[in-house]
C-alpha positions in Angstrom: 17.7 166.3 12.1 14.3 165.2 10.8 12.0 167.9 9.4 8.3 167.3 9.9 5.6 168.8 7.7 2.7 170.1 9.6 -0.6 170.2 7.6 -0.2 174.0 7.3 3.4 173.7 5.9 2.1 171.1 3.4 -0.7 173.4 2.2 1.7 176.3 1.9 4.2 174.2 -0.1 1.5 173.0 -2.5 0.0 176.5 -2.9 3.5 177.9 -3.6 4.2 175.2 -6.2 0.8 175.9 -7.9 1.5 179.6 -7.9 4.9 179.1 -9.5 3.4 176.8 -12.1 0.8 179.4 -13.1 3.4 182.1 -13.6 4.7 182.7 -17.1 8.0 184.3 -17.6 7.6 187.5 -19.8 11.3 187.3 -20.8 10.7 184.1 -22.8 9.2 185.5 -26.0 10.5 182.9 -28.5 8.1 180.2 -27.3 4.9 180.1 -25.3 5.2 176.4 -24.3 8.0 174.1 -23.3 9.7 172.3 -26.1 9.2 168.5 -26.0 12.0 166.7 -24.3 14.4 165.3 -26.9 14.3 162.0 -25.0 10.5 162.2 -24.6 10.8 162.3 -20.9 7.4 162.4 -19.2 5.4 162.1 -22.4 4.2 158.5 -22.0 4.1 155.6 -19.6 7.4 154.3 -21.1 9.2 157.6 -20.5 7.5 158.6 -17.2 9.5 160.7 -14.8 10.4 158.6 -11.7 9.6 160.4 -8.5 12.4 160.0 -6.0 10.3 160.0 -2.8 9.3 157.5 -0.2 6.0 159.1 1.0 2.9 160.4 -0.8 3.3 163.8 0.9 6.9 164.2 -0.3 6.1 162.7 -3.7 3.2 165.1 -4.4 5.3 168.1 -3.3 8.2 166.9 -5.6 5.9 166.6 -8.6 4.4 170.1 -8.1 7.9 171.6 -7.8 9.1 169.7 -10.8 6.2 171.0 -12.9 6.8 174.6 -11.7 10.4 174.4 -12.7 10.0 172.7 -16.1 6.7 173.8 -17.5 4.9 177.0 -18.2 1.2 177.1 -17.8 -1.2 175.8 -15.2 -2.2 172.5 -13.8 -5.7 171.7 -15.0 -6.1 168.0 -14.1 -4.6 165.0 -12.5 -5.4 161.3 -12.8 -4.0 158.0 -11.8 -2.9 155.4 -14.3 -1.8 151.8 -14.1 0.5 150.3 -16.7 2.6 147.1 -16.7 2.3 146.7 -12.9 3.3 150.3 -12.1 1.3 153.3 -10.8 1.4 156.7 -12.5 0.3 160.3 -11.9 -0.7 161.9 -15.1 -0.8 165.7 -14.8 -2.5 167.8 -17.5 -1.0 171.2 -18.1 -2.7 174.0 -19.9 0.0 175.9 -21.8 -0.1 179.6 -22.3 -1.0 179.1 -26.0 -4.1 177.1 -25.1 -2.8 173.6 -25.7 -3.0 170.8 -23.1 -0.1 168.5 -22.4 0.1 165.4 -20.2 3.1 164.8 -18.1 3.6 161.2 -16.7 5.2 160.5 -13.3 6.0 157.0 -12.1 4.8 157.1 -8.4 5.3 153.4 -7.7 8.0 154.1 -5.2 5.7 156.0 -2.8 2.0 155.3 -3.6 0.3 154.2 -0.5 3.1 155.2 1.8 2.0 158.1 4.1 
């Protein structure tokens, strides 16, 4: 069975992911921001998170959901990057303590595929 996203479902999915990303958990009082990954995952072009999607629509949704599940704060910016023949989404997160953090996603697998 193939599920199709209608434009409204797509908007709702993105809005939900954005809402989840902006919610801070009050039970986490020991830190106000995510600890850097011990492997540095997502902190540079070299350690970018590979998005496992075949289309832009699915890739964008996957990125937003990933951010909502792994980072506290809110999305304040997004830009494209090119490095070593690959394409990247670089998302800037504003953490609850006022810092900004970039998260790198390798989107080469889906960029340009609608």
